[in-house]
PARO-508427 format. One record per atom (N, C-alpha, C): residue in three letters; atom name; x, y, z. Coordinates in nm, 4 decimals, always signed. Example, Ala and Ser with C-alpha at 12.3 -4.5 7.8 and 13.67 -1.06 7.14 Angstrom:
<nodes>
+-----+----+----------+----------+----------+
:   r :  a :       c1 :       c2 :       c3 :
+-----+----+----------+----------+----------+
: Ala :  N :  +1.3190 :  -0.5690 :  +0.7800 :
: Ala : CA :  +1.2300 :  -0.4500 :  +0.7800 :
: Ala :  C :  +1.3200 :  -0.3300 :  +0.7800 :
: Ser :  N :  +1.2850 :  -0.2250 :  +0.7080 :
: Ser : CA :  +1.3670 :  -0.1060 :  +0.7140 :
: Ser :  C :  +1.2900 :  +0.0030 :  +0.7870 :
+-----+----+----------+----------+----------+
</nodes>
This chain:
<nodes>
+-----+----+----------+----------+----------+
:   r :  a :       c1 :       c2 :       c3 :
+-----+----+----------+----------+----------+
: Unk :  N :  +1.8232 :  -1.0754 :  -0.8416 :
: Unk : CA :  +1.6804 :  -1.0645 :  -0.8210 :
: Unk :  C :  +1.6192 :  -0.9961 :  -0.9429 :
: Unk :  N :  +1.5140 :  -1.0518 :  -0.9961 :
: Unk : CA :  +1.4420 :  -0.9956 :  -1.1091 :
: Unk :  C :  +1.3022 :  -0.9606 :  -1.0623 :
: Unk :  N :  +1.2621 :  -0.8396 :  -1.0894 :
: Unk : CA :  +1.1290 :  -0.7949 :  -1.0495 :
: Unk :  C :  +1.0387 :  -0.7949 :  -1.1727 :
: Unk :  N :  +0.9254 :  -0.8608 :  -1.1637 :
: Unk : CA :  +0.8252 :  -0.8617 :  -1.2691 :
: Unk :  C :  +0.7205 :  -0.7584 :  -1.2304 :
: Unk :  N :  +0.7210 :  -0.6464 :  -1.2975 :
: Unk : CA :  +0.6319 :  -0.5363 :  -1.2637 :
: Unk :  C :  +0.5241 :  -0.5261 :  -1.3705 :
: Unk :  N :  +0.4013 :  -0.5490 :  -1.3322 :
: Unk : CA :  +0.2885 :  -0.5351 :  -1.4236 :
: Unk :  C :  +0.2157 :  -0.4081 :  -1.3845 :
: Unk :  N :  +0.2014 :  -0.3159 :  -1.4789 :
: Unk : CA :  +0.1490 :  -0.1826 :  -1.4494 :
: Unk :  C :  +0.0192 :  -0.1827 :  -1.3689 :
: Unk :  N :  -0.0766 :  -0.2649 :  -1.4033 :
: Unk : CA :  -0.2059 :  -0.2597 :  -1.3356 :
: Unk :  C :  -0.2226 :  -0.3693 :  -1.2301 :
: Unk :  N :  -0.1140 :  -0.4299 :  -1.1902 :
: Unk : CA :  -0.1187 :  -0.5330 :  -1.0873 :
: Unk :  C :  -0.1110 :  -0.4681 :  -0.9495 :
: Unk :  N :  -0.1636 :  -0.5370 :  -0.8480 :
: Unk : CA :  -0.1519 :  -0.4896 :  -0.7112 :
: Unk :  C :  -0.0196 :  -0.5321 :  -0.6491 :
: Unk :  N :  +0.0564 :  -0.6144 :  -0.7218 :
: Unk : CA :  +0.1781 :  -0.6730 :  -0.6653 :
: Unk :  C :  +0.2995 :  -0.6519 :  -0.7541 :
: Unk :  N :  +0.4145 :  -0.6511 :  -0.6899 :
: Unk : CA :  +0.5432 :  -0.6630 :  -0.7563 :
: Unk :  C :  +0.5919 :  -0.8032 :  -0.7196 :
: Unk :  N :  +0.6388 :  -0.8802 :  -0.8184 :
: Unk : CA :  +0.6796 :  -1.0182 :  -0.7934 :
: Unk :  C :  +0.8282 :  -1.0339 :  -0.8210 :
: Unk :  N :  +0.9006 :  -1.0887 :  -0.7235 :
: Unk : CA :  +1.0407 :  -1.1258 :  -0.7421 :
: Unk :  C :  +1.0392 :  -1.2608 :  -0.8126 :
: Unk :  N :  +1.0757 :  -1.2618 :  -0.9411 :
: Unk : CA :  +1.0642 :  -1.3852 :  -1.0189 :
: Unk :  C :  +1.1653 :  -1.4909 :  -0.9766 :
: Unk :  N :  +1.2708 :  -1.4522 :  -0.9072 :
: Unk : CA :  +1.3678 :  -1.5525 :  -0.8632 :
: Unk :  C :  +1.3187 :  -1.6302 :  -0.7408 :
: Unk :  N :  +1.2350 :  -1.5673 :  -0.6575 :
: Unk : CA :  +1.1853 :  -1.6338 :  -0.5367 :
: Unk :  C :  +1.0342 :  -1.6549 :  -0.5378 :
: Unk :  N :  +0.9647 :  -1.5811 :  -0.6235 :
: Unk : CA :  +0.8189 :  -1.5886 :  -0.6267 :
: Unk :  C :  +0.7521 :  -1.5025 :  -0.5207 :
: Unk :  N :  +0.8319 :  -1.4307 :  -0.4411 :
: Unk : CA :  +0.7763 :  -1.3466 :  -0.3346 :
: Unk :  C :  +0.6965 :  -1.2315 :  -0.3954 :
: Unk :  N :  +0.5761 :  -1.2085 :  -0.3395 :
: Unk : CA :  +0.4918 :  -1.0985 :  -0.3849 :
: Unk :  C :  +0.4940 :  -0.9863 :  -0.2818 :
: Unk :  N :  +0.4912 :  -0.8653 :  -0.3336 :
: Unk : CA :  +0.4913 :  -0.7472 :  -0.2476 :
: Unk :  C :  +0.3864 :  -0.6512 :  -0.3039 :
: Unk :  N :  +0.3018 :  -0.5974 :  -0.2168 :
: Unk : CA :  +0.2028 :  -0.4994 :  -0.2624 :
: Unk :  C :  +0.2764 :  -0.3777 :  -0.3149 :
: Unk :  N :  +0.2145 :  -0.3110 :  -0.4131 :
: Unk : CA :  +0.2741 :  -0.1882 :  -0.4640 :
: Unk :  C :  +0.1703 :  -0.0777 :  -0.4570 :
: Unk :  N :  +0.2162 :  +0.0434 :  -0.4337 :
: Unk : CA :  +0.1224 :  +0.1552 :  -0.4305 :
: Unk :  C :  +0.0515 :  +0.1701 :  -0.5649 :
: Unk :  N :  -0.0716 :  +0.2186 :  -0.5627 :
: Unk : CA :  -0.1461 :  +0.2437 :  -0.6858 :
: Unk :  C :  -0.0709 :  +0.3455 :  -0.7701 :
: Unk :  N :  -0.0792 :  +0.3294 :  -0.9012 :
: Unk : CA :  -0.0133 :  +0.4223 :  -0.9935 :
: Unk :  C :  -0.0772 :  +0.5598 :  -0.9819 :
: Unk :  N :  +0.0074 :  +0.6587 :  -0.9617 :
: Unk : CA :  -0.0371 :  +0.7976 :  -0.9514 :
: Unk :  C :  +0.0669 :  +0.8853 :  -1.0196 :
: Unk :  N :  +0.0295 :  +1.0066 :  -1.0535 :
: Unk : CA :  +0.1284 :  +1.0990 :  -1.1090 :
: Unk :  C :  +0.2351 :  +1.1238 :  -1.0021 :
: Unk :  N :  +0.3573 :  +1.1525 :  -1.0421 :
: Unk : CA :  +0.4628 :  +1.1778 :  -0.9429 :
: Unk :  C :  +0.4263 :  +1.2880 :  -0.8429 :
: Unk :  N :  +0.3574 :  +1.3904 :  -0.8909 :
: Unk : CA :  +0.3193 :  +1.5012 :  -0.8031 :
: Unk :  C :  +0.2173 :  +1.4565 :  -0.6984 :
: Unk :  N :  +0.1180 :  +1.3798 :  -0.7412 :
: Unk : CA :  +0.0165 :  +1.3320 :  -0.6472 :
: Unk :  C :  +0.0758 :  +1.2321 :  -0.5488 :
: Unk :  N :  +0.1618 :  +1.1436 :  -0.5977 :
: Unk : CA :  +0.2270 :  +1.0463 :  -0.5093 :
: Unk :  C :  +0.3080 :  +1.1188 :  -0.4018 :
: Unk :  N :  +0.3806 :  +1.2231 :  -0.4400 :
: Unk : CA :  +0.4598 :  +1.2989 :  -0.3431 :
: Unk :  C :  +0.3704 :  +1.3720 :  -0.2438 :
: Unk :  N :  +0.2597 :  +1.4286 :  -0.2926 :
: Unk : CA :  +0.1647 :  +1.4965 :  -0.2039 :
: Unk :  C :  +0.1088 :  +1.4000 :  -0.0996 :
: Unk :  N :  +0.0683 :  +1.2801 :  -0.1440 :
: Unk : CA :  +0.0141 :  +1.1805 :  -0.0510 :
: Unk :  C :  +0.1201 :  +1.1333 :  +0.0483 :
: Unk :  N :  +0.2436 :  +1.1158 :  +0.0019 :
: Unk : CA :  +0.3523 :  +1.0777 :  +0.0929 :
: Unk :  C :  +0.3763 :  +1.1865 :  +0.1973 :
: Unk :  N :  +0.3770 :  +1.3120 :  +0.1539 :
: Unk : CA :  +0.3971 :  +1.4233 :  +0.2473 :
: Unk :  C :  +0.2827 :  +1.4306 :  +0.3486 :
: Unk :  N :  +0.1602 :  +1.4125 :  +0.3010 :
: Unk : CA :  +0.0438 :  +1.4179 :  +0.3894 :
: Unk :  C :  +0.0459 :  +1.3038 :  +0.4904 :
: Unk :  N :  +0.0761 :  +1.1826 :  +0.4447 :
: Unk : CA :  +0.0779 :  +1.0691 :  +0.5381 :
: Unk :  C :  +0.1905 :  +1.0848 :  +0.6405 :
: Unk :  N :  +0.3015 :  +1.1422 :  +0.5987 :
: Unk : CA :  +0.4109 :  +1.1659 :  +0.6927 :
: Unk :  C :  +0.3704 :  +1.2692 :  +0.7972 :
: Unk :  N :  +0.3030 :  +1.3734 :  +0.7536 :
: Unk : CA :  +0.2572 :  +1.4778 :  +0.8451 :
: Unk :  C :  +0.1533 :  +1.4245 :  +0.9436 :
: Unk :  N :  +0.0566 :  +1.3471 :  +0.8945 :
: Unk : CA :  -0.0535 :  +1.2991 :  +0.9784 :
: Unk :  C :  -0.0145 :  +1.1780 :  +1.0620 :
: Unk :  N :  +0.0539 :  +1.0798 :  +0.9997 :
: Unk : CA :  +0.0808 :  +0.9524 :  +1.0668 :
: Unk :  C :  +0.2269 :  +0.9293 :  +1.1016 :
: Unk :  N :  +0.3167 :  +1.0108 :  +1.0473 :
: Unk : CA :  +0.4592 :  +0.9895 :  +1.0723 :
: Unk :  C :  +0.5177 :  +0.8756 :  +0.9908 :
: Unk :  N :  +0.4462 :  +0.8341 :  +0.8850 :
: Unk : CA :  +0.4912 :  +0.7246 :  +0.7986 :
: Unk :  C :  +0.4708 :  +0.7639 :  +0.6527 :
: Unk :  N :  +0.5610 :  +0.7204 :  +0.5669 :
: Unk : CA :  +0.5512 :  +0.7498 :  +0.4243 :
: Unk :  C :  +0.4637 :  +0.6430 :  +0.3573 :
: Unk :  N :  +0.3586 :  +0.6850 :  +0.2918 :
: Unk : CA :  +0.2597 :  +0.5954 :  +0.2313 :
: Unk :  C :  +0.3240 :  +0.4889 :  +0.1427 :
: Unk :  N :  +0.4063 :  +0.5298 :  +0.0480 :
: Unk : CA :  +0.4673 :  +0.4323 :  -0.0441 :
: Unk :  C :  +0.5551 :  +0.3323 :  +0.0300 :
: Unk :  N :  +0.6255 :  +0.3762 :  +0.1320 :
: Unk : CA :  +0.7143 :  +0.2869 :  +0.2070 :
: Unk :  C :  +0.6358 :  +0.1807 :  +0.2843 :
: Unk :  N :  +0.5265 :  +0.2215 :  +0.3500 :
: Unk : CA :  +0.4510 :  +0.1236 :  +0.4283 :
: Unk :  C :  +0.3805 :  +0.0224 :  +0.3395 :
: Unk :  N :  +0.3338 :  +0.0660 :  +0.2231 :
: Unk : CA :  +0.2699 :  -0.0279 :  +0.1308 :
: Unk :  C :  +0.3712 :  -0.1315 :  +0.0840 :
: Unk :  N :  +0.4915 :  -0.0887 :  +0.0538 :
: Unk : CA :  +0.5967 :  -0.1811 :  +0.0100 :
: Unk :  C :  +0.6341 :  -0.2809 :  +0.1193 :
: Unk :  N :  +0.6108 :  -0.2440 :  +0.2447 :
: Unk : CA :  +0.6435 :  -0.3317 :  +0.3584 :
: Unk :  C :  +0.5216 :  -0.4048 :  +0.4136 :
: Unk :  N :  +0.4057 :  -0.3905 :  +0.3472 :
: Unk : CA :  +0.2812 :  -0.4547 :  +0.3929 :
: Unk :  C :  +0.2454 :  -0.4167 :  +0.5357 :
: Unk :  N :  +0.2613 :  -0.2893 :  +0.5674 :
: Unk : CA :  +0.2189 :  -0.2386 :  +0.6976 :
: Unk :  C :  +0.1178 :  -0.1265 :  +0.6770 :
: Unk :  N :  +0.0548 :  -0.0842 :  +0.7841 :
: Unk : CA :  -0.0501 :  +0.0180 :  +0.7780 :
: Unk :  C :  +0.0074 :  +0.1567 :  +0.8045 :
: Unk :  N :  -0.0291 :  +0.2507 :  +0.7209 :
: Unk : CA :  +0.0169 :  +0.3881 :  +0.7380 :
: Unk :  C :  -0.0414 :  +0.4491 :  +0.8651 :
: Unk :  N :  -0.1590 :  +0.4073 :  +0.9049 :
: Unk : CA :  -0.2269 :  +0.4660 :  +1.0192 :
: Unk :  C :  -0.1802 :  +0.4080 :  +1.1525 :
: Unk :  N :  -0.1881 :  +0.2748 :  +1.1673 :
: Unk : CA :  -0.1579 :  +0.2126 :  +1.2971 :
: Unk :  C :  -0.0211 :  +0.1445 :  +1.3031 :
: Unk :  N :  +0.0399 :  +0.1188 :  +1.1882 :
: Unk : CA :  +0.1723 :  +0.0567 :  +1.1848 :
: Unk :  C :  +0.1730 :  -0.0951 :  +1.1920 :
: Unk :  N :  +0.0547 :  -0.1560 :  +1.2052 :
: Unk : CA :  +0.0475 :  -0.3028 :  +1.2112 :
: Unk :  C :  +0.0556 :  -0.3634 :  +1.0708 :
: Unk :  N :  +0.0684 :  -0.4962 :  +1.0664 :
: Unk : CA :  +0.0721 :  -0.5676 :  +0.9391 :
: Unk :  C :  -0.0577 :  -0.5442 :  +0.8621 :
: Unk :  N :  -0.0446 :  -0.5289 :  +0.7317 :
: Unk : CA :  -0.1610 :  -0.5105 :  +0.6446 :
: Unk :  C :  -0.1553 :  -0.6175 :  +0.5362 :
: Unk :  N :  -0.1946 :  -0.7386 :  +0.5742 :
: Unk : CA :  -0.1831 :  -0.8511 :  +0.4814 :
: Unk :  C :  -0.3148 :  -0.9236 :  +0.4574 :
: Unk :  N :  -0.4157 :  -0.8966 :  +0.5388 :
: Unk : CA :  -0.5439 :  -0.9654 :  +0.5256 :
: Unk :  C :  -0.6541 :  -0.8629 :  +0.5017 :
: Unk :  N :  -0.7292 :  -0.8852 :  +0.3941 :
: Unk : CA :  -0.8372 :  -0.7936 :  +0.3584 :
: Unk :  C :  -0.9633 :  -0.8742 :  +0.3319 :
: Unk :  N :  -1.0796 :  -0.8138 :  +0.3587 :
: Unk : CA :  -1.2049 :  -0.8884 :  +0.3464 :
: Unk :  C :  -1.2496 :  -0.9064 :  +0.2024 :
: Unk :  N :  -1.2011 :  -0.8222 :  +0.1109 :
: Unk : CA :  -1.2381 :  -0.8370 :  -0.0303 :
: Unk :  C :  -1.1381 :  -0.7620 :  -0.1177 :
: Unk :  N :  -1.1549 :  -0.7749 :  -0.2492 :
: Unk : CA :  -1.0614 :  -0.7112 :  -0.3428 :
: Unk :  C :  -1.0717 :  -0.5593 :  -0.3413 :
: Unk :  N :  -1.1887 :  -0.5072 :  -0.3103 :
: Unk : CA :  -1.2041 :  -0.3617 :  -0.3018 :
: Unk :  C :  -1.1200 :  -0.3078 :  -0.1859 :
: Unk :  N :  -1.1221 :  -0.3756 :  -0.0732 :
: Unk : CA :  -1.0418 :  -0.3338 :  +0.0423 :
: Unk :  C :  -0.8927 :  -0.3469 :  +0.0127 :
: Unk :  N :  -0.8548 :  -0.4513 :  -0.0593 :
: Unk : CA :  -0.7147 :  -0.4707 :  -0.0974 :
: Unk :  C :  -0.6704 :  -0.3566 :  -0.1898 :
: Unk :  N :  -0.7560 :  -0.3184 :  -0.2855 :
: Unk : CA :  -0.7256 :  -0.2065 :  -0.3754 :
: Unk :  C :  -0.7174 :  -0.0759 :  -0.2963 :
: Unk :  N :  -0.8079 :  -0.0582 :  -0.2011 :
: Unk : CA :  -0.8040 :  +0.0625 :  -0.1163 :
: Unk :  C :  -0.6706 :  +0.0728 :  -0.0446 :
: Unk :  N :  -0.6170 :  -0.0404 :  -0.0008 :
: Unk : CA :  -0.4858 :  -0.0391 :  +0.0653 :
: Unk :  C :  -0.3787 :  +0.0183 :  -0.0271 :
: Unk :  N :  -0.3836 :  -0.0143 :  -0.1553 :
: Unk : CA :  -0.2822 :  +0.0395 :  -0.2477 :
: Unk :  C :  -0.3011 :  +0.1890 :  -0.2697 :
: Unk :  N :  -0.4196 :  +0.2395 :  -0.2404 :
: Unk : CA :  -0.4467 :  +0.3830 :  -0.2527 :
: Unk :  C :  -0.4096 :  +0.4587 :  -0.1249 :
: Unk :  N :  -0.4579 :  +0.4076 :  -0.0115 :
: Unk : CA :  -0.4435 :  +0.4805 :  +0.1145 :
: Unk :  C :  -0.3324 :  +0.4291 :  +0.2050 :
: Unk :  N :  -0.2996 :  +0.3001 :  +0.1928 :
: Unk : CA :  -0.2012 :  +0.2403 :  +0.2830 :
: Unk :  C :  -0.2604 :  +0.1978 :  +0.4161 :
: Unk :  N :  -0.3935 :  +0.1929 :  +0.4246 :
: Unk : CA :  -0.4599 :  +0.1582 :  +0.5501 :
: Unk :  C :  -0.4981 :  +0.0110 :  +0.5541 :
: Unk :  N :  -0.4717 :  -0.0554 :  +0.6674 :
: Unk : CA :  -0.5086 :  -0.1955 :  +0.6872 :
: Unk :  C :  -0.6606 :  -0.2083 :  +0.6959 :
: Unk :  N :  -0.7092 :  -0.3317 :  +0.6987 :
: Unk : CA :  -0.8540 :  -0.3552 :  +0.7026 :
: Unk :  C :  -0.9188 :  -0.2915 :  +0.8252 :
: Unk :  N :  -0.8575 :  -0.3076 :  +0.9420 :
: Unk : CA :  -0.9144 :  -0.2515 :  +1.0643 :
: Unk :  C :  -0.9263 :  -0.0995 :  +1.0552 :
: Unk :  N :  -0.8230 :  -0.0327 :  +1.0068 :
: Unk : CA :  -0.8265 :  +0.1135 :  +0.9956 :
: Unk :  C :  -0.9238 :  +0.1583 :  +0.8875 :
: Unk :  N :  -0.9337 :  +0.0815 :  +0.7782 :
: Unk : CA :  -1.0353 :  +0.1134 :  +0.6763 :
: Unk :  C :  -1.1748 :  +0.1036 :  +0.7363 :
: Unk :  N :  -1.2004 :  -0.0020 :  +0.8139 :
: Unk : CA :  -1.3315 :  -0.0198 :  +0.8763 :
: Unk :  C :  -1.3626 :  +0.0936 :  +0.9726 :
: Unk :  N :  -1.2637 :  +0.1389 :  +1.0469 :
: Unk : CA :  -1.2843 :  +0.2510 :  +1.1400 :
: Unk :  C :  -1.3163 :  +0.3798 :  +1.0634 :
: Unk :  N :  -1.2476 :  +0.4017 :  +0.9518 :
: Unk : CA :  -1.2653 :  +0.5242 :  +0.8766 :
: Unk :  C :  -1.3935 :  +0.5239 :  +0.7934 :
: Unk :  N :  -1.4179 :  +0.4143 :  +0.7234 :
: Unk : CA :  -1.5298 :  +0.4076 :  +0.6294 :
: Unk :  C :  -1.6558 :  +0.3436 :  +0.6868 :
: Unk :  N :  -1.6409 :  +0.2795 :  +0.8023 :
: Unk : CA :  -1.7577 :  +0.2174 :  +0.8652 :
: Unk :  C :  -1.7858 :  +0.0779 :  +0.8254 :
+-----+----+----------+----------+----------+
</nodes>
């Protein structure tokens, strides 16, 4: 398996299969760890892990459909699906 990782892309692509996987937004290691610790404390899920699995950090459901690119980018930041983003942000 070969992974094509583009720094500013929202996806990691397996070049052998073409499968795309969302990737967490680039953050400093310290901030990424802080967010993972916080999401584990609040939701019982690790932010980076749920993003890699296309699930929601808040509700645990699939996070694969977003209403626009801003919401998709927000998912890479927060790990929240569209429904949970709508509940939080209105």
